[in-house]
Biopython code that builds the backbone (N, CA, C, O; Angstrom):
import numpy as np
from Bio.PDB.StructureBuilder import StructureBuilder

atoms = [
    (1, "MET", "N", (6.786, 9.460, -7.888)),
    (1, "MET", "CA", (6.756, 9.621, -6.417)),
    (1, "MET", "C", (6.440, 8.070, -5.820)),
    (1, "MET", "O", (6.912, 7.626, -4.773)),
    (2, "THR", "N", (5.710, 7.495, -6.554)),
    (2, "THR", "CA", (5.173, 5.795, -5.673)),
    (2, "THR", "C", (6.497, 5.358, -5.712)),
    (2, "THR", "O", (6.953, 5.386, -4.569)),
    (3, "ALA", "N", (7.521, 4.865, -6.741)),
    (3, "ALA", "CA", (8.759, 4.171, -6.814)),
    (3, "ALA", "C", (9.432, 4.897, -5.398)),
    (3, "ALA", "O", (9.729, 4.218, -4.415)),
    (4, "ILE", "N", (9.582, 6.079, -5.447)),
    (4, "ILE", "CA", (10.371, 6.841, -3.944)),
    (4, "ILE", "C", (9.651, 6.396, -2.661)),
    (4, "ILE", "O", (10.116, 6.007, -1.589)),
    (5, "GLY", "N", (8.276, 6.577, -3.110)),
    (5, "GLY", "CA", (7.821, 6.811, -1.126)),
    (5, "GLY", "C", (8.094, 4.831, -1.157)),
    (5, "GLY", "O", (8.833, 4.303, -0.326)),
    (6, "SER", "N", (7.384, 4.045, -2.199)),
    (6, "SER", "CA", (7.675, 2.809, -1.645)),
    (6, "SER", "C", (9.150, 2.345, -1.181)),
    (6, "SER", "O", (9.130, 1.559, -0.233)),
    (7, "GLY", "N", (10.148, 2.615, -1.569)),
    (7, "GLY", "CA", (11.228, 2.879, -1.772)),
    (7, "GLY", "C", (11.615, 3.167, -0.218)),
    (7, "GLY", "O", (12.388, 2.457, 0.425)),
    (8, "LEU", "N", (11.218, 3.864, 0.084)),
    (8, "LEU", "CA", (11.506, 4.732, 1.505)),
    (8, "LEU", "C", (10.423, 3.695, 2.709)),
    (8, "LEU", "O", (10.503, 3.484, 3.919)),
    (9, "ALA", "N", (9.683, 3.350, 1.882)),
    (9, "ALA", "CA", (8.340, 2.516, 3.345)),
    (9, "ALA", "C", (9.206, 1.235, 3.237)),
    (9, "ALA", "O", (9.342, 0.623, 4.297)),
    (10, "TRP", "N", (9.880, 0.668, 2.024)),
    (10, "TRP", "CA", (10.902, -0.673, 2.343)),
    (10, "TRP", "C", (12.101, -0.741, 3.333)),
    (10, "TRP", "O", (12.377, -1.615, 4.155)),
    (11, "ARG", "N", (12.809, 0.559, 2.992)),
    (11, "ARG", "CA", (13.945, 0.624, 3.819)),
    (11, "ARG", "C", (13.825, 0.654, 5.524)),
    (11, "ARG", "O", (14.651, 0.308, 6.368)),
    (12, "ALA", "N", (12.348, 1.255, 5.683)),
    (12, "ALA", "CA", (12.099, 1.666, 7.209)),
    (12, "ALA", "C", (10.808, 0.150, 8.075)),
    (12, "ALA", "O", (10.123, 0.145, 9.098)),
    (13, "ARG", "N", (11.086, -1.002, 6.848)),
    (13, "ARG", "CA", (10.019, -1.906, 7.257)),
    (13, "ARG", "C", (10.181, -2.547, 8.837)),
    (13, "ARG", "O", (9.279, -2.962, 9.564)),
    (14, "HIS", "N", (12.299, -2.449, 9.230)),
    (14, "HIS", "CA", (12.205, -2.616, 10.650)),
    (14, "HIS", "C", (11.778, -1.578, 11.767)),
    (14, "HIS", "O", (11.773, -1.871, 12.962)),
    (15, "GLU", "N", (11.456, -0.461, 11.316)),
    (15, "GLU", "CA", (11.178, 0.357, 11.817)),
    (15, "GLU", "C", (10.216, 0.593, 12.002)),
    (15, "GLU", "O", (9.993, 1.298, 12.986)),
    (16, "LEU", "N", (9.012, 0.106, 11.099)),
    (16, "LEU", "CA", (7.511, 0.061, 11.052)),
    (16, "LEU", "C", (7.752, -1.147, 12.384)),
    (16, "LEU", "O", (7.499, -0.609, 13.461)),
    (17, "ASP", "N", (8.004, -2.028, 12.477)),
    (17, "ASP", "CA", (8.051, -3.157, 13.288)),
    (17, "ASP", "C", (8.124, -3.093, 14.653)),
    (17, "ASP", "O", (7.898, -4.044, 15.402)),
    (18, "VAL", "N", (8.461, -1.897, 15.015)),
    (18, "VAL", "CA", (9.255, -1.709, 16.531)),
    (18, "VAL", "C", (8.218, -0.996, 16.618)),
    (18, "VAL", "O", (7.578, -1.273, 17.633)),
    (19, "LEU", "N", (7.574, 0.149, 15.731)),
    (19, "LEU", "CA", (6.756, 0.996, 15.848)),
    (19, "LEU", "C", (5.481, 0.734, 16.421)),
    (19, "LEU", "O", (4.968, 1.376, 17.337)),
    (20, "ALA", "N", (4.761, -0.733, 15.536)),
    (20, "ALA", "CA", (3.718, -1.425, 15.992)),
    (20, "ALA", "C", (3.627, -1.698, 16.811)),
    (20, "ALA", "O", (2.563, -2.237, 17.116)),
    (21, "LEU", "N", (4.586, -1.551, 17.722)),
    (21, "LEU", "CA", (4.736, -2.395, 19.529)),
    (21, "LEU", "C", (4.163, -1.180, 20.228)),
    (21, "LEU", "O", (3.724, -1.523, 21.325)),
    (22, "GLY", "N", (3.978, 0.347, 19.957)),
    (22, "GLY", "CA", (3.423, 1.352, 20.941)),
    (22, "GLY", "C", (4.283, 2.021, 20.943)),
    (22, "GLY", "O", (5.088, 1.623, 20.100)),
    (23, "ARG", "N", (4.745, 3.209, 21.626)),
    (23, "ARG", "CA", (4.969, 4.545, 21.810)),
    (23, "ARG", "C", (6.009, 3.961, 22.919)),
    (23, "ARG", "O", (7.206, 3.988, 22.632)),
    (24, "ASP", "N", (5.620, 3.465, 24.102)),
    (24, "ASP", "CA", (6.372, 3.305, 24.788)),
    (24, "ASP", "C", (7.873, 2.399, 24.444)),
    (24, "ASP", "O", (9.088, 2.583, 24.523)),
    (25, "ALA", "N", (6.883, 1.291, 24.008)),
    (25, "ALA", "CA", (8.453, -0.204, 23.963)),
    (25, "ALA", "C", (9.205, 0.089, 22.661)),
    (25, "ALA", "O", (10.140, -0.596, 22.245)),
    (26, "ALA", "N", (8.619, 1.360, 21.957)),
    (26, "ALA", "CA", (9.274, 1.830, 20.413)),
    (26, "ALA", "C", (10.873, 2.493, 20.888)),
    (26, "ALA", "O", (12.030, 2.414, 20.477)),
    (27, "THR", "N", (10.079, 3.222, 22.082)),
    (27, "THR", "CA", (10.806, 4.783, 22.666)),
    (27, "THR", "C", (12.082, 3.724, 23.248)),
    (27, "THR", "O", (13.252, 4.084, 23.113)),
    (28, "GLY", "N", (11.746, 2.414, 23.894)),
    (28, "GLY", "CA", (12.232, 1.789, 24.867)),
    (28, "GLY", "C", (12.980, 1.147, 24.405)),
    (28, "GLY", "O", (13.874, 0.765, 25.161)),
    (29, "LEU", "N", (13.031, 0.676, 22.928)),
    (29, "LEU", "CA", (14.045, -0.231, 21.533)),
    (29, "LEU", "C", (14.488, 0.958, 21.199)),
    (29, "LEU", "O", (14.254, 0.993, 19.991)),
    (30, "GLY", "N", (15.043, 2.090, 21.526)),
    (30, "GLY", "CA", (15.910, 3.446, 21.057)),
    (30, "GLY", "C", (15.146, 3.943, 19.343)),
    (30, "GLY", "O", (15.818, 3.978, 18.313)),
    (31, "VAL", "N", (14.140, 4.169, 19.390)),
    (31, "VAL", "CA", (13.545, 4.685, 18.118)),
    (31, "VAL", "C", (12.749, 6.433, 19.074)),
    (31, "VAL", "O", (12.074, 6.707, 20.066)),
    (32, "ASP", "N", (13.656, 7.363, 17.542)),
    (32, "ASP", "CA", (13.143, 8.163, 18.270)),
    (32, "ASP", "C", (11.676, 8.375, 17.456)),
    (32, "ASP", "O", (11.611, 8.530, 16.236)),
    (33, "TRP", "N", (10.423, 8.351, 18.437)),
    (33, "TRP", "CA", (9.091, 8.166, 17.824)),
    (33, "TRP", "C", (8.437, 9.272, 17.025)),
    (33, "TRP", "O", (7.622, 9.038, 16.133)),
    (34, "ARG", "N", (8.820, 10.474, 17.375)),
    (34, "ARG", "CA", (8.359, 11.544, 16.383)),
    (34, "ARG", "C", (9.058, 11.805, 15.449)),
    (34, "ARG", "O", (8.498, 12.472, 14.579)),
    (35, "ARG", "N", (10.528, 11.426, 15.197)),
    (35, "ARG", "CA", (10.717, 11.212, 14.010)),
    (35, "ARG", "C", (10.612, 10.816, 13.517)),
    (35, "ARG", "O", (10.623, 11.237, 12.360)),
    (36, "ALA", "N", (10.323, 9.172, 13.910)),
    (36, "ALA", "CA", (9.989, 8.453, 12.963)),
    (36, "ALA", "C", (8.362, 8.412, 12.482)),
    (36, "ALA", "O", (8.219, 8.112, 11.296)),
    (37, "THR", "N", (7.227, 8.651, 13.177)),
    (37, "THR", "CA", (5.473, 8.958, 12.957)),
    (37, "THR", "C", (6.281, 10.572, 11.865)),
    (37, "THR", "O", (6.043, 10.633, 10.659)),
    (38, "ALA", "N", (6.813, 11.236, 12.288)),
    (38, "ALA", "CA", (6.563, 11.931, 11.377)),
    (38, "ALA", "C", (7.075, 11.886, 9.810)),
    (38, "ALA", "O", (6.390, 12.403, 8.928)),
    (39, "GLY", "N", (8.515, 11.133, 9.483)),
    (39, "GLY", "CA", (8.873, 11.166, 8.388)),
    (39, "GLY", "C", (7.185, 10.080, 7.630)),
    (39, "GLY", "O", (6.533, 10.300, 6.609)),
    (40, "LEU", "N", (7.015, 8.943, 8.725)),
    (40, "LEU", "CA", (5.861, 8.367, 8.204)),
    (40, "LEU", "C", (4.938, 8.443, 7.583)),
    (40, "LEU", "O", (4.556, 7.989, 6.504)),
    (41, "MET", "N", (4.474, 9.208, 8.503)),
    (41, "MET", "CA", (3.480, 9.977, 8.047)),
    (41, "MET", "C", (3.578, 10.897, 6.594)),
    (41, "MET", "O", (2.602, 10.758, 5.856)),
    (42, "ALA", "N", (4.411, 11.607, 6.226)),
    (42, "ALA", "CA", (5.142, 12.517, 5.184)),
    (42, "ALA", "C", (5.197, 11.767, 3.843)),
    (42, "ALA", "O", (5.126, 12.191, 2.690)),
    (43, "VAL", "N", (5.398, 10.096, 4.511)),
    (43, "VAL", "CA", (5.823, 9.120, 2.832)),
    (43, "VAL", "C", (4.177, 8.873, 2.949)),
    (43, "VAL", "O", (3.739, 9.081, 1.818)),
    (44, "THR", "N", (3.462, 8.641, 3.535)),
    (44, "THR", "CA", (2.364, 8.161, 3.414)),
    (44, "THR", "C", (1.218, 9.288, 2.757)),
    (44, "THR", "O", (0.410, 9.007, 1.871)),
    (45, "ALA", "N", (1.315, 10.163, 3.193)),
    (45, "ALA", "CA", (1.252, 11.156, 2.621)),
    (45, "ALA", "C", (1.156, 11.887, 1.166)),
    (45, "ALA", "O", (0.287, 12.558, 0.609)),
    (46, "GLY", "N", (2.487, 11.429, 0.808)),
    (46, "GLY", "CA", (2.594, 11.293, -0.433)),
    (46, "GLY", "C", (2.353, 10.621, -1.324)),
    (46, "GLY", "O", (2.069, 11.013, -2.456)),
    (47, "LEU", "N", (2.488, 8.652, -0.664)),
    (47, "LEU", "CA", (2.181, 7.679, -1.745)),
    (47, "LEU", "C", (0.450, 7.609, -1.661)),
    (47, "LEU", "O", (-0.068, 7.008, -2.602)),
    (48, "VAL", "N", (-0.285, 8.053, -0.837)),
    (48, "VAL", "CA", (-2.052, 8.579, -0.961)),
    (48, "VAL", "C", (-2.339, 9.689, -1.522)),
    (48, "VAL", "O", (-3.526, 9.789, -1.832)),
    (49, "ALA", "N", (-1.598, 10.675, -1.796)),
    (49, "ALA", "CA", (-1.643, 11.859, -3.002)),
    (49, "ALA", "C", (-1.550, 11.082, -4.143)),
    (49, "ALA", "O", (-2.534, 10.906, -4.862)),
    (50, "ALA", "N", (-0.221, 10.490, -4.435)),
    (50, "ALA", "CA", (0.071, 10.088, -5.809)),
    (50, "ALA", "C", (-1.164, 8.431, -6.852)),
    (50, "ALA", "O", (-1.355, 8.098, -8.022)),
    (51, "SER", "N", (-1.733, 7.833, -5.159)),
    (51, "SER", "CA", (-2.978, 7.160, -5.489)),
    (51, "SER", "C", (-3.801, 7.372, -5.813)),
    (51, "SER", "O", (-4.594, 6.799, -6.561)),
    (52, "THR", "N", (-3.793, 8.555, -5.147)),
    (52, "THR", "CA", (-5.313, 9.336, -4.963)),
    (52, "THR", "C", (-5.348, 9.829, -6.656)),
    (52, "THR", "O", (-6.199, 9.295, -7.368)),
    (53, "ALA", "N", (-4.373, 10.889, -7.286)),
    (53, "ALA", "CA", (-4.535, 11.148, -8.139)),
    (53, "ALA", "C", (-4.321, 9.889, -9.936)),
    (53, "ALA", "O", (-4.616, 10.342, -11.042)),
    (54, "LEU", "N", (-3.855, 8.607, -9.768)),
    (54, "LEU", "CA", (-3.627, 7.734, -11.007)),
    (54, "LEU", "C", (-4.928, 7.045, -10.664)),
    (54, "LEU", "O", (-5.479, 6.310, -11.483)),
    (55, "VAL", "N", (-5.437, 7.279, -9.434)),
    (55, "VAL", "CA", (-6.579, 5.796, -9.431)),
    (55, "VAL", "C", (-8.134, 6.779, -9.036)),
    (55, "VAL", "O", (-9.160, 6.116, -9.179)),
    (56, "GLY", "N", (-8.278, 7.814, -8.709)),
    (56, "GLY", "CA", (-9.221, 8.591, -8.865)),
    (56, "GLY", "C", (-9.907, 8.396, -6.979)),
    (56, "GLY", "O", (-9.465, 8.413, -5.831)),
    (57, "PRO", "N", (-10.972, 8.256, -7.569)),
    (57, "PRO", "CA", (-11.774, 8.517, -6.384)),
    (57, "PRO", "C", (-12.115, 6.996, -5.257)),
    (57, "PRO", "O", (-12.886, 6.913, -4.301)),
    (58, "VAL", "N", (-11.190, 5.953, -5.860)),
    (58, "VAL", "CA", (-11.129, 4.778, -5.279)),
    (58, "VAL", "C", (-10.100, 4.882, -4.231)),
    (58, "VAL", "O", (-8.987, 4.358, -4.269)),
    (59, "VAL", "N", (-10.645, 5.701, -3.182)),
    (59, "VAL", "CA", (-9.571, 5.429, -2.458)),
    (59, "VAL", "C", (-9.289, 4.327, -1.255)),
    (59, "VAL", "O", (-8.250, 4.119, -0.629)),
    (60, "PHE", "N", (-10.538, 3.720, -1.160)),
    (60, "PHE", "CA", (-10.911, 2.467, -0.355)),
    (60, "PHE", "C", (-9.964, 1.275, -0.838)),
    (60, "PHE", "O", (-9.928, 0.263, -0.139)),
    (61, "LEU", "N", (-9.200, 1.347, -1.997)),
    (61, "LEU", "CA", (-8.640, 0.371, -2.435)),
    (61, "LEU", "C", (-7.302, 0.149, -1.785)),
    (61, "LEU", "O", (-6.695, -0.913, -1.643)),
    (62, "GLY", "N", (-7.012, 1.195, -1.471)),
    (62, "GLY", "CA", (-5.659, 0.466, -0.425)),
    (62, "GLY", "C", (-5.542, 0.173, 0.764)),
    (62, "GLY", "O", (-4.496, -0.177, 1.312)),
    (63, "LEU", "N", (-7.317, 0.370, 1.593)),
    (63, "LEU", "CA", (-7.705, -0.322, 2.331)),
    (63, "LEU", "C", (-7.741, -2.124, 1.914)),
    (63, "LEU", "O", (-7.051, -3.118, 2.144)),
    (64, "VAL", "N", (-8.781, -1.836, 1.302)),
    (64, "VAL", "CA", (-8.679, -3.595, 0.826)),
    (64, "VAL", "C", (-7.948, -4.009, -0.286)),
    (64, "VAL", "O", (-8.434, -4.625, -1.235)),
    (65, "VAL", "N", (-6.358, -3.554, -0.132)),
    (65, "VAL", "CA", (-5.167, -4.211, -0.724)),
    (65, "VAL", "C", (-4.384, -4.305, 0.643)),
    (65, "VAL", "O", (-3.664, -5.298, 0.541)),
    (66, "VAL", "N", (-4.231, -3.807, 1.685)),
    (66, "VAL", "CA", (-3.836, -3.935, 2.886)),
    (66, "VAL", "C", (-4.451, -5.231, 3.380)),
    (66, "VAL", "O", (-3.873, -6.199, 3.873)),
    (67, "ALA", "N", (-5.463, -5.089, 3.199)),
    (67, "ALA", "CA", (-6.417, -6.239, 3.812)),
    (67, "ALA", "C", (-6.407, -7.840, 3.054)),
    (67, "ALA", "O", (-6.484, -8.860, 3.738)),
    (68, "LEU", "N", (-6.339, -7.855, 2.105)),
    (68, "LEU", "CA", (-5.948, -8.850, 1.738)),
    (68, "LEU", "C", (-4.664, -8.959, 1.350)),
    (68, "LEU", "O", (-4.460, -10.132, 1.037)),
    (69, "ALA", "N", (-3.711, -8.303, 1.223)),
    (69, "ALA", "CA", (-2.473, -8.815, 1.202)),
    (69, "ALA", "C", (-1.899, -9.065, 2.904)),
    (69, "ALA", "O", (-0.693, -9.216, 3.103)),
    (70, "GLU", "N", (-2.719, -9.082, 3.852)),
    (70, "GLU", "CA", (-2.468, -9.720, 5.309)),
    (70, "GLU", "C", (-2.853, -11.208, 5.415)),
    (70, "GLU", "O", (-2.169, -12.163, 5.782)),
    (71, "ARG", "N", (-4.224, -11.145, 4.964)),
    (71, "ARG", "CA", (-4.781, -12.049, 4.465)),
    (71, "ARG", "C", (-3.883, -13.602, 3.899)),
    (71, "ARG", "O", (-3.675, -14.634, 4.536)),
    (72, "ALA", "N", (-3.613, -13.348, 2.905)),
    (72, "ALA", "CA", (-2.575, -13.725, 2.085)),
    (72, "ALA", "C", (-1.335, -14.398, 2.850)),
    (72, "ALA", "O", (-1.141, -15.592, 3.079)),
    (73, "VAL", "N", (-0.600, -13.348, 3.157)),
    (73, "VAL", "CA", (0.756, -13.636, 3.986)),
    (73, "VAL", "C", (0.433, -14.006, 5.134)),
    (73, "VAL", "O", (1.402, -14.320, 5.825)),
    (74, "GLY", "N", (-0.812, -14.118, 5.743)),
    (74, "GLY", "CA", (-0.973, -14.223, 7.287)),
    (74, "GLY", "C", (0.235, -13.732, 8.766)),
    (74, "GLY", "O", (0.472, -14.342, 9.809)),
    (75, "THR", "N", (0.651, -12.713, 8.364)),
    (75, "THR", "CA", (1.337, -12.079, 9.410)),
    (75, "THR", "C", (1.385, -10.269, 8.847)),
    (75, "THR", "O", (1.236, -9.845, 7.701)),
    (76, "ARG", "N", (1.620, -9.570, 9.999)),
    (76, "ARG", "CA", (1.762, -8.357, 10.016)),
    (76, "ARG", "C", (2.946, -7.479, 10.037)),
    (76, "ARG", "O", (3.042, -6.252, 10.041)),
    (77, "ARG", "N", (4.276, -8.916, 10.054)),
    (77, "ARG", "CA", (5.608, -8.363, 9.711)),
    (77, "ARG", "C", (5.512, -7.288, 7.844)),
    (77, "ARG", "O", (4.945, -7.604, 6.798)),
    (78, "HIS", "N", (6.229, -6.207, 8.150)),
    (78, "HIS", "CA", (5.901, -5.481, 7.186)),
    (78, "HIS", "C", (7.323, -6.106, 6.124)),
    (78, "HIS", "O", (7.513, -5.646, 4.998)),
    (79, "ALA", "N", (7.982, -6.921, 6.581)),
    (79, "ALA", "CA", (8.801, -6.891, 5.111)),
    (79, "ALA", "C", (8.256, -7.922, 4.793)),
    (79, "ALA", "O", (9.136, -8.780, 4.714)),
    (80, "ALA", "N", (7.399, -8.289, 4.588)),
    (80, "ALA", "CA", (6.333, -9.949, 4.152)),
    (80, "ALA", "C", (5.280, -8.779, 3.732)),
    (80, "ALA", "O", (4.926, -8.633, 2.562)),
    (81, "LEU", "N", (4.893, -8.098, 4.620)),
    (81, "LEU", "CA", (3.215, -7.123, 3.844)),
    (81, "LEU", "C", (3.101, -6.228, 2.973)),
    (81, "LEU", "O", (2.081, -5.912, 2.360)),
    (82, "LEU", "N", (5.052, -5.413, 2.820)),
    (82, "LEU", "CA", (5.025, -4.688, 1.829)),
    (82, "LEU", "C", (4.783, -5.208, 0.800)),
    (82, "LEU", "O", (3.672, -5.214, 0.271)),
    (83, "PRO", "N", (6.109, -5.888, 0.225)),
    (83, "PRO", "CA", (6.165, -6.349, -1.572)),
    (83, "PRO", "C", (4.541, -7.145, -1.218)),
    (83, "PRO", "O", (3.888, -6.371, -1.918)),
    (84, "ALA", "N", (3.762, -7.849, -0.800)),
    (84, "ALA", "CA", (2.434, -8.487, -0.653)),
    (84, "ALA", "C", (1.651, -7.598, -0.999)),
    (84, "ALA", "O", (0.953, -7.762, -2.000)),
    (85, "ALA", "N", (1.588, -6.474, -0.267)),
    (85, "ALA", "CA", (0.423, -5.479, -0.717)),
    (85, "ALA", "C", (1.163, -4.595, -2.522)),
    (85, "ALA", "O", (0.571, -4.164, -3.511)),
    (86, "ALA", "N", (2.394, -4.670, -2.223)),
    (86, "ALA", "CA", (2.246, -3.889, -4.192)),
    (86, "ALA", "C", (1.866, -4.970, -4.915)),
    (86, "ALA", "O", (0.978, -4.705, -5.725)),
    (87, "LEU", "N", (2.212, -6.042, -4.905)),
    (87, "LEU", "CA", (1.434, -7.257, -5.227)),
    (87, "LEU", "C", (0.122, -7.013, -5.967)),
    (87, "LEU", "O", (-0.185, -6.645, -7.101)),
    (88, "VAL", "N", (-0.459, -7.331, -4.971)),
    (88, "VAL", "CA", (-1.826, -7.598, -4.751)),
    (88, "VAL", "C", (-2.971, -6.191, -5.253)),
    (88, "VAL", "O", (-4.133, -6.085, -5.647)),
    (89, "GLY", "N", (-1.792, -5.268, -4.944)),
    (89, "GLY", "CA", (-2.385, -4.019, -5.830)),
    (89, "GLY", "C", (-2.298, -3.610, -7.322)),
    (89, "GLY", "O", (-2.925, -2.930, -8.134)),
    (90, "THR", "N", (-1.117, -4.435, -7.248)),
    (90, "THR", "CA", (-1.153, -4.439, -9.353)),
    (90, "THR", "C", (-2.140, -4.870, -9.845)),
    (90, "THR", "O", (-2.977, -4.339, -10.575)),
    (91, "ILE", "N", (-1.982, -6.604, -9.138)),
    (91, "ILE", "CA", (-2.984, -7.212, -9.959)),
    (91, "ILE", "C", (-4.427, -6.892, -9.771)),
    (91, "ILE", "O", (-5.078, -7.005, -10.810)),
    (92, "ALA", "N", (-5.227, -6.451, -8.511)),
    (92, "ALA", "CA", (-6.209, -5.547, -8.999)),
    (92, "ALA", "C", (-6.143, -4.940, -9.628)),
    (92, "ALA", "O", (-6.951, -5.156, -10.531)),
    (93, "LEU", "N", (-5.109, -3.480, -9.886)),
    (93, "LEU", "CA", (-5.634, -2.178, -10.700)),
    (93, "LEU", "C", (-5.329, -2.734, -12.046)),
    (93, "LEU", "O", (-6.199, -2.372, -12.837)),
    (94, "VAL", "N", (-4.071, -3.762, -12.813)),
    (94, "VAL", "CA", (-3.714, -3.922, -13.685)),
    (94, "VAL", "C", (-5.051, -5.310, -14.166)),
    (94, "VAL", "O", (-5.513, -5.387, -15.305)),
    (95, "GLY", "N", (-5.402, -6.145, -13.154)),
    (95, "GLY", "CA", (-6.529, -7.262, -13.619)),
    (95, "GLY", "C", (-7.990, -6.265, -13.708)),
    (95, "GLY", "O", (-8.698, -6.704, -14.614)),
    (96, "GLY", "N", (-8.298, -5.676, -13.373)),
    (96, "GLY", "CA", (-9.741, -4.669, -13.369)),
    (96, "GLY", "C", (-9.700, -3.939, -14.556)),
    (96, "GLY", "O", (-10.697, -4.071, -15.266)),
    (97, "GLN", "N", (-8.521, -2.959, -15.100)),
    (97, "GLN", "CA", (-8.425, -2.659, -15.975)),
    (97, "GLN", "C", (-8.457, -3.784, -17.484)),
    (97, "GLN", "O", (-9.044, -3.925, -18.557)),
    (98, "ALA", "N", (-8.054, -4.012, -17.168)),
    (98, "ALA", "CA", (-8.176, -5.229, -17.897)),
    (98, "ALA", "C", (-9.372, -5.840, -18.195)),
    (98, "ALA", "O", (-9.907, -5.724, -19.298)),
    (99, "LEU", "N", (-9.827, -6.481, -17.288)),
    (99, "LEU", "CA", (-11.477, -6.843, -17.357)),
    (99, "LEU", "C", (-11.929, -5.947, -18.099)),
    (99, "LEU", "O", (-12.107, -6.121, -19.305)),
    (100, "LEU", "N", (-12.219, -4.681, -17.380)),
    (100, "LEU", "CA", (-13.082, -4.083, -17.996)),
    (100, "LEU", "C", (-13.129, -3.565, -19.257)),
    (100, "LEU", "O", (-14.132, -3.545, -19.971)),
    (101, "GLN", "N", (-11.441, -2.912, -19.687)),
    (101, "GLN", "CA", (-11.441, -3.038, -21.173)),
    (101, "GLN", "C", (-11.754, -3.818, -21.687)),
    (101, "GLN", "O", (-12.678, -3.572, -22.461)),
    (102, "HIS", "N", (-11.279, -5.172, -21.645)),
    (102, "HIS", "CA", (-11.502, -6.402, -22.570)),
    (102, "HIS", "C", (-13.034, -6.434, -22.382)),
    (102, "HIS", "O", (-13.709, -6.239, -23.393)),
    (103, "GLY", "N", (-13.799, -6.705, -20.960)),
    (103, "GLY", "CA", (-14.890, -6.712, -21.259)),
    (103, "GLY", "C", (-16.134, -5.917, -21.659)),
    (103, "GLY", "O", (-17.164, -6.456, -22.064)),
    (104, "LEU", "N", (-15.960, -4.544, -21.512)),
    (104, "LEU", "CA", (-16.431, -3.762, -22.052)),
    (104, "LEU", "C", (-16.442, -3.850, -23.617)),
    (104, "LEU", "O", (-17.430, -3.960, -24.343)),
    (105, "ALA", "N", (-15.297, -3.787, -23.925)),
    (105, "ALA", "CA", (-14.970, -3.788, -25.882)),
    (105, "ALA", "C", (-15.956, -4.802, -26.488)),
    (105, "ALA", "O", (-16.704, -4.714, -27.462)),
    (106, "ALA", "N", (-15.649, -6.116, -25.318)),
    (106, "ALA", "CA", (-16.231, -7.417, -26.533)),
    (106, "ALA", "C", (-17.420, -7.388, -26.533)),
    (106, "ALA", "O", (-18.034, -7.868, -27.485)),
    (107, "ARG", "N", (-18.315, -6.603, -25.067)),
    (107, "ARG", "CA", (-19.867, -6.397, -24.893)),
    (107, "ARG", "C", (-20.269, -5.099, -26.153)),
    (107, "ARG", "O", (-21.104, -5.264, -27.042)),
    (108, "ARG", "N", (-19.616, -4.094, -25.987)),
    (108, "ARG", "CA", (-20.083, -3.463, -27.217)),
    (108, "ARG", "C", (-19.928, -3.445, -28.459)),
    (108, "ARG", "O", (-20.608, -2.715, -29.180)),
    (109, "ARG", "N", (-18.907, -4.335, -28.957)),
    (109, "ARG", "CA", (-18.784, -5.336, -30.383)),
    (109, "ARG", "C", (-20.177, -5.989, -30.209)),
    (109, "ARG", "O", (-21.142, -5.509, -30.804)),
    (110, "SER", "N", (-20.265, -6.736, -29.657)),
    (110, "SER", "CA", (-21.145, -7.667, -29.657)),
    (110, "SER", "C", (-23.247, -7.062, -29.600)),
    (110, "SER", "O", (-24.374, -7.388, -29.973)),
    (111, "GLY", "N", (-22.608, -6.210, -28.977)),
    (111, "GLY", "CA", (-24.405, -4.931, -28.808)),
    (111, "GLY", "C", (-24.553, -4.310, -30.184)),
    (111, "GLY", "O", (-25.736, -4.011, -30.342)),
    (112, "SER", "N", (-23.786, -3.987, -31.286)),
    (112, "SER", "CA", (-23.712, -3.200, -32.431)),
    (112, "SER", "C", (-24.881, -3.635, -33.166)),
    (112, "SER", "O", (-25.141, -3.137, -34.262)),
]
sb = StructureBuilder()
sb.init_structure("model")
sb.init_model(0)
sb.init_chain("A")
sb.init_seg("    ")
for serial, (resi, resn, name, xyz) in enumerate(atoms, 1):
    if name == "N":
        sb.init_residue(resn, " ", resi, " ")
    sb.init_atom(name, np.array(xyz, "f"), 0.0, 1.0, " ", f" {name:<3s}", serial, name[0])
structure = sb.get_structure()
């Protein structure tokens, strides 16, 4: 689900940039606002559902990841932001899991 949703978001990266200009500007540039927003909302709902199922109650992680990725790349262009957010999210999840797993395991062994 995550791979499919991410692929769809990547294919729509240029359209996302146009949609970010607002409804009137996007319509003026030839984007079907209703179709694009409905489709992207469905993709977003699928990605949120998959991440909530995988991560559990840490739903704020998505907001933190995007904010950190935006700071890291220094732009709001989706062609740069989507891969950066994926990388930051991967680092946060894998790094946090490794830190907790190895940090707590070392503490448990030394404390027993």
